[in-house]
PADO-276177 format. One record per residue (C-alpha): residue in three letters; x, y, z. Coordinates in steps of 0.1 Angstrom, whole numbers, plus 5000, padded with zeros to 4 digits. Layout:
{ala; {X; Y; Z}}
...
//
This chain:
{met; {7697; 1087; 9568}}
{ser; {7727; 1108; 9556}}
{ser; {7761; 1102; 9573}}
{ala; {7771; 1138; 9564}}
{gly; {7784; 1163; 9588}}
{tyr; {7794; 1189; 9565}}
{tyr; {7794; 1187; 9528}}
{tyr; {7800; 1203; 9496}}
{pro; {7774; 1191; 9472}}
{val; {7785; 1181; 9437}}
{val; {7755; 1195; 9416}}
{gly; {7777; 1204; 9384}}
{arg; {7763; 1235; 9367}}
{lys; {7730; 1237; 9379}}
{gly; {7715; 1269; 9377}}
{thr; {7728; 1278; 9346}}
{gly; {7700; 1277; 9325}}
{gly; {7702; 1244; 9311}}
{val; {7724; 1215; 9295}}
{phe; {7755; 1230; 9276}}
{asp; {7779; 1209; 9256}}
{arg; {7813; 1203; 9268}}
{leu; {7836; 1213; 9236}}
{ser; {7867; 1203; 9225}}
{ile; {7897; 1222; 9238}}
{glu; {7907; 1232; 9203}}
{thr; {7871; 1241; 9193}}
{met; {7865; 1264; 9223}}
{gln; {7901; 1281; 9221}}
{lys; {7894; 1288; 9184}}
{asp; {7856; 1296; 9183}}
{his; {7844; 1303; 9217}}
{pro; {7873; 1329; 9230}}
{his; {7850; 1344; 9256}}
{gln; {7846; 1310; 9272}}
{phe; {7881; 1298; 9267}}
{ser; {7894; 1330; 9287}}
{leu; {7871; 1324; 9316}}
{phe; {7884; 1288; 9314}}
{ile; {7918; 1296; 9318}}
{leu; {7914; 1325; 9343}}
{ala; {7891; 1302; 9366}}
{phe; {7912; 1275; 9362}}
{leu; {7941; 1296; 9374}}
{ala; {7921; 1306; 9405}}
{ile; {7909; 1272; 9418}}
{gln; {7947; 1265; 9415}}
{gln; {7953; 1294; 9436}}
{his; {7978; 1308; 9411}}
{pro; {7997; 1337; 9424}}
{ser; {7983; 1358; 9395}}
{ala; {7948; 1347; 9396}}
{pro; {7922; 1366; 9420}}
{gln; {7918; 1346; 9452}}
{val; {7882; 1339; 9450}}
{val; {7878; 1305; 9459}}
{lys; {7862; 1304; 9494}}
{glu; {7854; 1270; 9497}}
{pro; {7883; 1250; 9504}}
{ala; {7866; 1217; 9488}}
{ala; {7866; 1237; 9455}}
{thr; {7903; 1241; 9453}}
{tyr; {7924; 1223; 9429}}
{met; {7947; 1210; 9455}}
{glu; {7919; 1195; 9475}}
{ile; {7899; 1181; 9443}}
{ala; {7934; 1165; 9429}}
{ser; {7940; 1148; 9463}}
{ile; {7907; 1130; 9461}}
{his; {7922; 1106; 9437}}
{gly; {7951; 1093; 9454}}
{lys; {7977; 1111; 9480}}
{pro; {7975; 1125; 9503}}
{tyr; {7954; 1097; 9521}}
{his; {7930; 1120; 9539}}
{glu; {7895; 1132; 9542}}
{trp; {7881; 1158; 9516}}
{pro; {7869; 1187; 9533}}
{gly; {7837; 1185; 9511}}
{asp; {7829; 1153; 9528}}
{arg; {7833; 1158; 9567}}
{ser; {7813; 1122; 9574}}
{lys; {7800; 1115; 9609}}
{asp; {7807; 1078; 9601}}
{thr; {7845; 1075; 9601}}
{ser; {7845; 1037; 9609}}
{ala; {7855; 1022; 9577}}
{asp; {7880; 1051; 9569}}
{tyr; {7919; 1042; 9559}}
{ser; {7943; 1051; 9582}}
{ala; {7980; 1052; 9579}}
{thr; {7985; 1042; 9614}}
{asp; {7961; 1011; 9612}}
{lys; {7973; 0977; 9607}}
{lys; {7945; 0963; 9588}}
{asp; {7953; 0989; 9563}}
{thr; {7990; 0988; 9559}}
{asn; {8000; 0958; 9564}}
{pro; {7979; 0938; 9536}}
{val; {7998; 0927; 9507}}
{pro; {7992; 0945; 9485}}
{ser; {7981; 0973; 9511}}
{arg; {7949; 0989; 9513}}
{phe; {7945; 1019; 9488}}
{gly; {7941; 1053; 9509}}
{gly; {7928; 1073; 9478}}
{tyr; {7893; 1073; 9471}}
{cys; {7892; 1065; 9434}}
{asn; {7879; 1032; 9421}}
{his; {7902; 1012; 9398}}
{gly; {7897; 0977; 9386}}
{ala; {7862; 0977; 9394}}
{val; {7826; 0978; 9376}}
{val; {7821; 1013; 9392}}
{phe; {7854; 1028; 9375}}
{pro; {7837; 1048; 9350}}
{thr; {7806; 1055; 9371}}
{trp; {7829; 1069; 9399}}
{his; {7847; 1094; 9378}}
{arg; {7819; 1110; 9364}}
{pro; {7807; 1128; 9394}}
{tyr; {7845; 1136; 9401}}
{val; {7848; 1155; 9365}}
{met; {7816; 1172; 9375}}
{leu; {7830; 1184; 9406}}
{val; {7861; 1202; 9387}}
{glu; {7836; 1217; 9360}}
{gln; {7816; 1231; 9388}}
{ser; {7842; 1248; 9407}}
{ile; {7857; 1265; 9377}}
{gly; {7822; 1273; 9364}}
{asn; {7812; 1288; 9395}}
{ile; {7845; 1310; 9396}}
{ala; {7841; 1318; 9357}}
{glu; {7806; 1334; 9368}}
{leu; {7820; 1353; 9396}}
{leu; {7847; 1369; 9369}}
{ala; {7824; 1373; 9343}}
{his; {7800; 1396; 9365}}
{asp; {7828; 1414; 9374}}
{ile; {7841; 1421; 9337}}
{glu; {7805; 1432; 9328}}
{ala; {7803; 1458; 9360}}
{asn; {7834; 1472; 9348}}
{asn; {7825; 1472; 9309}}
{pro; {7789; 1481; 9305}}
{gly; {7793; 1479; 9267}}
{glu; {7799; 1440; 9270}}
{asn; {7768; 1432; 9291}}
{gly; {7753; 1400; 9282}}
{val; {7786; 1383; 9267}}
{trp; {7807; 1372; 9293}}
{val; {7779; 1360; 9317}}
{lys; {7763; 1342; 9290}}
{ala; {7798; 1324; 9281}}
{ala; {7802; 1317; 9318}}
{lys; {7768; 1299; 9322}}
{glu; {7772; 1280; 9292}}
{leu; {7810; 1270; 9299}}
{arg; {7808; 1231; 9303}}
{phe; {7838; 1214; 9318}}
{pro; {7867; 1237; 9306}}
{trp; {7892; 1206; 9309}}
{val; {7869; 1196; 9277}}
{tyr; {7874; 1165; 9261}}
{trp; {7905; 1160; 9235}}
{asp; {7902; 1129; 9218}}
{trp; {7932; 1110; 9218}}
{ala; {7918; 1085; 9196}}
{ala; {7911; 1107; 9166}}
{pro; {7926; 1102; 9133}}
{gly; {7954; 1132; 9133}}
{val; {7966; 1124; 9168}}
{ala; {7990; 1101; 9151}}
{glu; {8006; 1131; 9130}}
{asn; {7999; 1159; 9153}}
{gly; {8003; 1145; 9190}}
{leu; {7990; 1169; 9218}}
{pro; {7977; 1204; 9211}}
{pro; {8001; 1231; 9223}}
{val; {7976; 1244; 9245}}
{leu; {7982; 1213; 9267}}
{tyr; {8016; 1220; 9273}}
{lys; {8028; 1256; 9260}}
{asn; {8037; 1275; 9294}}
{thr; {8016; 1305; 9285}}
{val; {7986; 1313; 9265}}
{glu; {7967; 1341; 9250}}
{val; {7934; 1348; 9263}}
{val; {7908; 1377; 9251}}
{thr; {7901; 1403; 9282}}
{ala; {7874; 1434; 9281}}
{gly; {7874; 1452; 9250}}
{gly; {7888; 1426; 9231}}
{lys; {7923; 1430; 9240}}
{lys; {7948; 1401; 9239}}
{gln; {7967; 1392; 9268}}
{thr; {7993; 1365; 9280}}
{val; {7989; 1345; 9310}}
{asp; {8004; 1315; 9325}}
{asn; {7990; 1284; 9313}}
{pro; {7970; 1263; 9341}}
{leu; {7969; 1231; 9316}}
{ala; {8007; 1231; 9314}}
{phe; {8012; 1221; 9350}}
{phe; {8002; 1227; 9385}}
{thr; {8021; 1239; 9417}}
{phe; {8013; 1225; 9447}}
{val; {7998; 1250; 9474}}
{gly; {8008; 1248; 9509}}
{gly; {8039; 1229; 9504}}
{ile; {8043; 1191; 9494}}
{pro; {8019; 1170; 9512}}
{pro; {8041; 1147; 9538}}
{asp; {8030; 1111; 9525}}
{phe; {8045; 1122; 9492}}
{thr; {8076; 1095; 9486}}
{asp; {8101; 1093; 9460}}
{glu; {8099; 1068; 9436}}
{thr; {8132; 1052; 9420}}
{asp; {8129; 1031; 9387}}
{asp; {8155; 1005; 9397}}
{thr; {8157; 0996; 9356}}
{thr; {8171; 1030; 9348}}
{gly; {8182; 1044; 9381}}
{gln; {8158; 1072; 9372}}
{thr; {8138; 1086; 9403}}
{ala; {8102; 1104; 9404}}
{tyr; {8109; 1129; 9433}}
{phe; {8075; 1134; 9445}}
{ser; {8088; 1144; 9480}}
{lys; {8105; 1170; 9462}}
{trp; {8089; 1185; 9429}}
{thr; {8070; 1217; 9440}}
{arg; {8049; 1212; 9407}}
{thr; {8039; 1186; 9382}}
{tyr; {8058; 1172; 9354}}
{arg; {8059; 1148; 9323}}
{tyr; {8088; 1129; 9311}}
{ala; {8106; 1148; 9339}}
{ala; {8146; 1144; 9342}}
{ser; {8158; 1124; 9370}}
{ser; {8165; 1156; 9391}}
{pro; {8150; 1170; 9424}}
{asn; {8146; 1205; 9400}}
{pro; {8140; 1194; 9363}}
{pro; {8139; 1224; 9341}}
{asp; {8108; 1217; 9329}}
{ser; {8085; 1186; 9313}}
{asn; {8100; 1170; 9282}}
{ile; {8075; 1175; 9256}}
{glu; {8094; 1161; 9226}}
{ala; {8097; 1125; 9242}}
{leu; {8057; 1129; 9251}}
{gln; {8047; 1138; 9218}}
{thr; {8072; 1108; 9201}}
{lys; {8054; 1081; 9223}}
{phe; {8022; 1095; 9223}}
{lys; {8021; 1096; 9181}}
{ala; {8036; 1063; 9183}}
{gly; {8006; 1047; 9202}}
{ala; {7977; 1068; 9188}}
{asn; {7965; 1041; 9160}}
{asp; {7966; 1014; 9191}}
{leu; {7941; 1038; 9207}}
{arg; {7921; 1042; 9179}}
{arg; {7917; 1005; 9170}}
{arg; {7910; 0995; 9206}}
{val; {7882; 1022; 9211}}
{ala; {7866; 1008; 9181}}
{his; {7866; 0974; 9197}}
{leu; {7845; 0986; 9227}}
{phe; {7816; 0993; 9202}}
{thr; {7817; 0955; 9188}}
{phe; {7797; 0940; 9216}}
{asn; {7768; 0922; 9198}}
{asp; {7733; 0928; 9209}}
{asp; {7725; 0893; 9225}}
{glu; {7753; 0895; 9251}}
{asp; {7747; 0890; 9288}}
{thr; {7739; 0923; 9303}}
{ala; {7761; 0921; 9338}}
{thr; {7795; 0904; 9320}}
{thr; {7792; 0927; 9293}}
{trp; {7795; 0957; 9312}}
{asp; {7822; 0940; 9334}}
{asp; {7839; 0937; 9303}}
{phe; {7836; 0970; 9291}}
{ser; {7841; 0990; 9323}}
{asn; {7874; 0979; 9339}}
{his; {7903; 0961; 9331}}
{thr; {7902; 0933; 9361}}
{ala; {7867; 0919; 9348}}
{glu; {7859; 0904; 9378}}
{ser; {7834; 0877; 9361}}
{lys; {7859; 0864; 9337}}
{arg; {7873; 0828; 9343}}
{asp; {7906; 0816; 9336}}
{met; {7893; 0797; 9304}}
{asp; {7875; 0830; 9291}}
{phe; {7894; 0844; 9261}}
{val; {7866; 0865; 9242}}
{asn; {7880; 0900; 9244}}
{arg; {7868; 0933; 9234}}
{gly; {7888; 0955; 9258}}
{ser; {7879; 0979; 9283}}
{ile; {7876; 1016; 9288}}
{glu; {7897; 1013; 9318}}
{gly; {7925; 0996; 9298}}
{ile; {7926; 1022; 9272}}
{his; {7925; 1048; 9299}}
{asp; {7956; 1030; 9316}}
{thr; {7975; 1031; 9284}}
{val; {7970; 1069; 9282}}
{his; {7982; 1074; 9316}}
{asp; {8013; 1057; 9305}}
{leu; {8017; 1077; 9271}}
{ile; {8013; 1110; 9291}}
{gly; {8033; 1103; 9321}}
{gly; {8066; 1088; 9317}}
{asn; {8087; 1100; 9346}}
{gly; {8059; 1120; 9360}}
{gln; {8027; 1124; 9381}}
{met; {8004; 1109; 9354}}
{asn; {8020; 1075; 9355}}
{asn; {8014; 1069; 9392}}
{pro; {7976; 1065; 9403}}
{asp; {7987; 1082; 9438}}
{tyr; {7996; 1114; 9423}}
{ala; {7979; 1117; 9386}}
{gly; {7950; 1136; 9396}}
{phe; {7976; 1166; 9403}}
{asp; {7987; 1169; 9367}}
{pro; {7960; 1192; 9349}}
{ile; {7957; 1172; 9320}}
{phe; {7942; 1144; 9343}}
{phe; {7910; 1159; 9342}}
{leu; {7910; 1165; 9304}}
{his; {7918; 1130; 9300}}
{his; {7889; 1118; 9322}}
{thr; {7865; 1139; 9302}}
{asn; {7871; 1121; 9271}}
{val; {7869; 1090; 9290}}
{asp; {7833; 1100; 9302}}
{arg; {7827; 1112; 9266}}
{leu; {7831; 1075; 9254}}
{leu; {7811; 1061; 9281}}
{ala; {7781; 1086; 9271}}
{leu; {7785; 1071; 9235}}
{trp; {7786; 1036; 9251}}
{glu; {7757; 1037; 9272}}
{trp; {7736; 1056; 9245}}
{cys; {7745; 1024; 9220}}
{tyr; {7741; 0999; 9250}}
{thr; {7714; 1010; 9273}}
{glu; {7707; 0973; 9285}}
{tyr; {7742; 0969; 9297}}
{trp; {7745; 0972; 9331}}
{met; {7763; 0960; 9363}}
{gly; {7732; 0947; 9380}}
{glu; {7737; 0932; 9414}}
{gly; {7762; 0908; 9404}}
{tyr; {7768; 0882; 9377}}
{thr; {7763; 0844; 9376}}
{his; {7779; 0814; 9362}}
{asp; {7765; 0780; 9363}}
{gly; {7736; 0791; 9381}}
{glu; {7755; 0803; 9407}}
{ser; {7754; 0843; 9417}}
{tyr; {7785; 0864; 9427}}
{pro; {7786; 0899; 9438}}
{trp; {7810; 0927; 9423}}
{thr; {7839; 0938; 9448}}
{gln; {7863; 0965; 9451}}
{ala; {7894; 0942; 9458}}
{arg; {7918; 0968; 9470}}
{gly; {7895; 0989; 9492}}
{thr; {7894; 1028; 9487}}
{tyr; {7898; 1055; 9516}}
{ala; {7860; 1049; 9523}}
{gln; {7858; 1014; 9514}}
{val; {7875; 0983; 9532}}
{tyr; {7892; 0955; 9515}}
{asn; {7868; 0932; 9493}}
{glu; {7836; 0957; 9499}}
{gln; {7806; 0950; 9478}}
{leu; {7796; 0971; 9453}}
{his; {7761; 0978; 9441}}
{pro; {7743; 0999; 9415}}
{ala; {7726; 1020; 9445}}
{gly; {7756; 1021; 9465}}
{pro; {7778; 1049; 9474}}
{leu; {7801; 1065; 9451}}
{gln; {7824; 1082; 9479}}
{pro; {7832; 1115; 9489}}
{phe; {7808; 1127; 9465}}
{arg; {7774; 1138; 9478}}
{thr; {7743; 1151; 9462}}
{glu; {7723; 1184; 9473}}
{asp; {7705; 1160; 9500}}
{gly; {7735; 1149; 9517}}
{gln; {7732; 1114; 9500}}
{tyr; {7761; 1101; 9483}}
{trp; {7761; 1095; 9444}}
{thr; {7752; 1062; 9431}}
{ser; {7762; 1043; 9400}}
{asp; {7724; 1045; 9392}}
{gln; {7724; 1081; 9395}}
{ala; {7756; 1084; 9374}}
{arg; {7744; 1065; 9346}}
{phe; {7733; 1084; 9312}}
{leu; {7732; 1119; 9300}}
{gly; {7695; 1119; 9289}}
{gly; {7666; 1138; 9299}}
{gln; {7650; 1112; 9321}}
{ser; {7684; 1106; 9341}}
{tyr; {7697; 1120; 9374}}
{pro; {7705; 1157; 9364}}
{lys; {7739; 1164; 9351}}
{tyr; {7737; 1198; 9330}}
{tyr; {7761; 1189; 9305}}
{ser; {7761; 1171; 9270}}
{phe; {7790; 1167; 9244}}
{pro; {7784; 1179; 9206}}
{glu; {7770; 1156; 9182}}
{phe; {7795; 1128; 9172}}
{gln; {7787; 1103; 9142}}
{gly; {7752; 1114; 9143}}
{val; {7746; 1108; 9180}}
{lys; {7739; 1134; 9206}}
{val; {7743; 1117; 9239}}
{asp; {7717; 1135; 9261}}
{gln; {7688; 1127; 9233}}
{pro; {7677; 1092; 9235}}
{ala; {7676; 1072; 9201}}
{gly; {7644; 1071; 9186}}
{ser; {7648; 1032; 9183}}
{leu; {7669; 1001; 9187}}
{gln; {7681; 1003; 9150}}
{glu; {7693; 1041; 9155}}
{arg; {7716; 1029; 9182}}
{val; {7726; 1001; 9160}}
{glu; {7736; 1021; 9129}}
{ala; {7756; 1045; 9151}}
{arg; {7779; 1017; 9165}}
{lys; {7788; 1011; 9130}}
{arg; {7796; 1044; 9123}}
{ile; {7815; 1048; 9153}}
{gln; {7834; 1016; 9146}}
{ala; {7846; 1028; 9111}}
{tyr; {7854; 1064; 9124}}
{tyr; {7881; 1045; 9148}}
{asp; {7892; 1022; 9119}}
{phe; {7872; 0989; 9125}}
{asp; {7857; 0983; 9091}}
{pro; {7860; 0944; 9082}}
{gln; {7834; 0946; 9055}}
{thr; {7857; 0970; 9036}}
{lys; {7890; 0954; 9045}}
{ala; {7876; 0919; 9037}}
{lys; {7868; 0932; 9000}}
{gln; {7907; 0948; 8997}}
{val; {7923; 0915; 9005}}
{pro; {7929; 0887; 8978}}
{lys; {7905; 0859; 8979}}
{leu; {7924; 0834; 8965}}
{ser; {7952; 0841; 8992}}
{trp; {7928; 0843; 9022}}
{arg; {7903; 0815; 9011}}
{his; {7922; 0790; 9036}}
{met; {7908; 0810; 9063}}
{ala; {7885; 0789; 9087}}
{val; {7854; 0806; 9085}}
{pro; {7821; 0785; 9098}}
{ser; {7791; 0777; 9074}}
{gln; {7762; 0797; 9070}}
{asn; {7741; 0774; 9089}}
{his; {7766; 0779; 9122}}
{pro; {7745; 0782; 9152}}
{gly; {7763; 0815; 9161}}
{val; {7753; 0830; 9132}}
{pro; {7719; 0851; 9134}}
{lys; {7693; 0846; 9107}}
{thr; {7697; 0879; 9093}}
{his; {7731; 0878; 9087}}
{asn; {7757; 0863; 9060}}
{val; {7791; 0851; 9070}}
{ile; {7818; 0870; 9052}}
{pro; {7837; 0844; 9034}}
{asn; {7876; 0839; 9037}}
{phe; {7880; 0865; 9064}}
{arg; {7887; 0865; 9099}}
{thr; {7898; 0893; 9124}}
{phe; {7925; 0885; 9148}}
{ile; {7936; 0902; 9184}}
{val; {7962; 0894; 9210}}
{his; {7946; 0884; 9242}}
{val; {7966; 0898; 9272}}
{lys; {7969; 0889; 9309}}
{leu; {7992; 0906; 9329}}
{pro; {8000; 0902; 9371}}
{glu; {7991; 0935; 9384}}
{his; {8018; 0938; 9408}}
{ala; {8048; 0919; 9390}}
{tyr; {8072; 0949; 9395}}
{asn; {8057; 0969; 9422}}
{arg; {8050; 0999; 9397}}
{ser; {8034; 1008; 9366}}
{tyr; {8048; 0988; 9335}}
{ser; {8036; 0974; 9300}}
{phe; {8036; 0949; 9275}}
{gln; {8045; 0960; 9237}}
{leu; {8035; 0936; 9212}}
{ile; {8061; 0943; 9183}}
{his; {8059; 0931; 9148}}
{lys; {8096; 0924; 9137}}
{gly; {8088; 0936; 9101}}
{asn; {8086; 0916; 9070}}
{pro; {8092; 0924; 9032}}
{his; {8058; 0938; 9029}}
{ser; {8054; 0956; 9065}}
{ser; {8079; 0979; 9085}}
{ala; {8091; 0970; 9119}}
{gln; {8063; 0984; 9144}}
{val; {8051; 0983; 9179}}
{val; {8013; 0969; 9173}}
{gly; {7999; 0979; 9206}}
{thr; {8004; 0983; 9243}}
{ile; {7985; 0972; 9275}}
{thr; {7996; 0990; 9304}}
{val; {7994; 0979; 9339}}
{phe; {7985; 1013; 9359}}
{thr; {7994; 1008; 9392}}
{arg; {8009; 1021; 9426}}
{pro; {8039; 1008; 9444}}
{asp; {8032; 0990; 9473}}
{his; {8054; 0996; 9504}}
{ser; {8042; 0971; 9527}}
{pro; {8065; 0962; 9558}}
{cys; {8061; 0924; 9549}}
{lys; {8096; 0914; 9537}}
{ala; {8077; 0884; 9515}}
{cys; {8055; 0910; 9497}}
{ala; {8070; 0905; 9464}}
{lys; {8062; 0867; 9462}}
{arg; {8027; 0873; 9478}}
{arg; {8021; 0899; 9452}}
{ala; {8024; 0873; 9423}}
{ala; {7990; 0857; 9437}}
{gly; {7972; 0888; 9432}}
{ser; {7948; 0903; 9405}}
{val; {7955; 0902; 9366}}
{ile; {7950; 0928; 9344}}
{arg; {7933; 0920; 9311}}
{gly; {7938; 0938; 9279}}
{met; {7934; 0933; 9242}}
{ile; {7956; 0945; 9212}}
{pro; {7939; 0944; 9177}}
{ile; {7961; 0931; 9149}}
{pro; {7954; 0955; 9118}}
{thr; {7942; 0933; 9086}}
{glu; {7969; 0950; 9065}}
{leu; {7996; 0936; 9089}}
{ile; {7981; 0899; 9087}}
{his; {7983; 0900; 9049}}
{ser; {8016; 0910; 9049}}
{val; {8025; 0880; 9067}}
{ile; {8004; 0860; 9042}}
{lys; {8021; 0877; 9014}}
{thr; {8054; 0870; 9028}}
{his; {8049; 0835; 9036}}
{gly; {8024; 0824; 9013}}
{gly; {7989; 0819; 9014}}
{ala; {7962; 0794; 8999}}
{glu; {7974; 0797; 8965}}
{leu; {8003; 0782; 8975}}
{gly; {7990; 0755; 8996}}
{ile; {7995; 0771; 9029}}
{ser; {7972; 0758; 9057}}
{phe; {7954; 0780; 9082}}
{ala; {7974; 0763; 9109}}
{gln; {8005; 0773; 9090}}
{thr; {7994; 0810; 9087}}
{ile; {7987; 0810; 9124}}
{ala; {8023; 0798; 9130}}
{his; {8037; 0825; 9107}}
{ile; {8020; 0853; 9123}}
{lys; {8031; 0844; 9157}}
{lys; {8068; 0840; 9144}}
{glu; {8068; 0877; 9134}}
{phe; {8061; 0891; 9169}}
{thr; {8083; 0898; 9196}}
{gly; {8070; 0907; 9233}}
{arg; {8086; 0933; 9257}}
{leu; {8078; 0943; 9289}}
{val; {8090; 0979; 9297}}
{asp; {8087; 1008; 9325}}
{ala; {8071; 1036; 9324}}
{asn; {8102; 1051; 9307}}
{gly; {8103; 1024; 9279}}
{ser; {8134; 1007; 9293}}
{gly; {8133; 0968; 9290}}
{leu; {8126; 0944; 9315}}
{ala; {8118; 0913; 9298}}
{gln; {8112; 0899; 9262}}
{ala; {8104; 0871; 9243}}
{glu; {8102; 0859; 9207}}
{gly; {8071; 0844; 9192}}
{gly; {8065; 0809; 9173}}
{leu; {8073; 0776; 9174}}
{glu; {8108; 0778; 9159}}
{ala; {8121; 0803; 9189}}
{glu; {8150; 0795; 9207}}
{gln; {8138; 0781; 9244}}
{val; {8153; 0806; 9271}}
{ser; {8172; 0788; 9296}}
{lys; {8163; 0785; 9332}}
{asp; {8195; 0808; 9344}}
{lys; {8184; 0832; 9319}}
{ala; {8146; 0833; 9324}}
{ala; {8126; 0860; 9341}}
{ser; {8108; 0848; 9373}}
{arg; {8075; 0835; 9369}}
{arg; {8059; 0863; 9395}}
{val; {8066; 0888; 9363}}
{thr; {8060; 0868; 9333}}
{pro; {8026; 0876; 9316}}
{val; {7997; 0854; 9330}}
{glu; {7988; 0845; 9290}}
{ile; {7995; 0864; 9258}}
{ser; {7974; 0844; 9230}}
{leu; {7965; 0851; 9193}}
{val; {7926; 0849; 9190}}
{ser; {7903; 0852; 9160}}
{thr; {7869; 0857; 9150}}
{ala; {7849; 0852; 9119}}
{val; {7827; 0881; 9107}}
{ala; {7789; 0881; 9097}}
{glu; {7773; 0912; 9080}}
{his; {7736; 0921; 9078}}
{glu; {7720; 0904; 9049}}
{ser; {7703; 0936; 9035}}
{lys; {7713; 0966; 9059}}
{gln; {7750; 0974; 9051}}
{asn; {7747; 1004; 9076}}
{his; {7744; 0978; 9103}}
{pro; {7776; 0968; 9124}}
{val; {7791; 0933; 9116}}
{tyr; {7783; 0906; 9143}}
{leu; {7814; 0886; 9156}}
{phe; {7813; 0851; 9163}}
{asp; {7834; 0817; 9163}}
{trp; {7860; 0830; 9187}}
{gln; {7890; 0808; 9183}}
{his; {7920; 0804; 9206}}
{his; {7951; 0799; 9188}}
{glu; {7971; 0792; 9221}}
{gly; {8001; 0811; 9233}}
{ile; {8024; 0830; 9210}}
{phe; {8055; 0830; 9235}}
{asn; {8062; 0798; 9243}}
{ala; {8097; 0799; 9243}}
{gly; {8098; 0816; 9277}}
{trp; {8107; 0851; 9289}}
{leu; {8144; 0865; 9289}}
{ala; {8149; 0888; 9320}}
{thr; {8166; 0920; 9307}}
{his; {8168; 0932; 9339}}
{arg; {8176; 0922; 9380}}
{asp; {8141; 0929; 9386}}
{ser; {8128; 0904; 9363}}
{val; {8150; 0877; 9380}}
//
């Protein structure tokens, strides 16, 4: 039985004549001017912008209310007036406010196996709201311009998520950064008769409607003294100045940081598609879906990264001193949904490639079964509530009044629960059309890996065998090698395995892996793992120490083969009698680790390798903030014996111990 009182069903673009693709923002702007114009105008309308027609009649469909679902303000969404409020968050209930960390009062699911599935109907909701208004506008345009009948309404019906995906891991992002349509304050649209008109750009920022919600609070970064004036800012910002009234977002700072992080994003996206075909179904979904990986044990170090972990880093790269860097406020930045549409695109590609991997009812270790849980709770879920594939994804309801479930959110193909959208073909994959065979899915993984710059077969041919022949590679009869594969000799891939305490600094922060540089490679930030978390203002005075026992965020940073080879060229390889163990030591020696805040200011740092000077106790960072683990890991690689269009098989994962064993130097008082 449904517990719904009044509800606004999330049906996506039902009734528009079929399934249509979510186009890239650049493609829509360039090649589909009518769709793009309707998208901009409808978006302004749901934002209740003063220049837009006030045609949104349903409060639940306004941008202010849709954005509020994700985090603050902690209140019931008007699209789900539930009869059962027994589990709802209350700011006056000590069971919600006194735990450390306190219970999360927004609806969104982070750090859990339902992270990708919860956000799918969320994106469908904003797609539905914008699309419905686009149809109203299109009918009005055609009624007043009979010569354009059949143009505007058709464009409106085919409009799919006008926050359309923007692939932040595409090859050109490192050079070009964000496209201008995402940050320019005005944008040009086409109107009736083909005329051009410049209007306010709803993608640049959002102005709060009805005043700033009362539970918005300022957040000050003690490292820099910089303040995010959430209680005073009347609009959203990216990289804002520390002022109650910043002039605008600092797009130059955003672009600089985003370009610097783009190649790391590419490599990490590629590794999402390196899971082998013989993995455990539940734990593989756990690894892929979220940054907590509940099924992982302390000794587990096999790590291909997670879609949520990559998502976290994008929030950091875009946000700076602004809403996108804080889960409580991120949903209000218009770029949020465009970001999540790309997350959904990657989910669609992944589940197309790996149809068998799924959360199930839990996971198993040593014969013992364990359930999935939402450790921090949400507005509608209590602490440590059990999660099921058929469990509710509050507050999103279907037409019959039942909550969406993860089972329903799964897949975009014809046999799945209807969603009425797809994505353009990518590397031979059309995600709403199931593969004809397992081989088709396998070959698609190889193409996707290569597109995002993971191609060890090619890399292995490019490095000199004489220098790399000391790489410890198992023999062909190793039990981990499939019978259909051959071991690639003298070659291994390397990653850095990262485990960070979620509440170390009571705010979002990041670990940066920095290569110091050598005669054959310039100094560079190799990769970043971001802890995307909300500040916790629990009344408990012992909060800081007790948070240290909280959850751990996991991530991985791939090390480019070119960087590994620069280390070998600098220190010598097998041709000079250097052993594999010595090369491992050389690699570690060339790394520096930094913990930084959302603005890039240093919190703590460490030097890698056995020769690093031990940090004295009086200068060392507190154990509550130091990483749980930063270690070097490598894998051997096997390729199919006859099919070069098949992806490689990663095996023989080796844990080469910690990189920063000399300790972490506190560079800010928050680290002491």
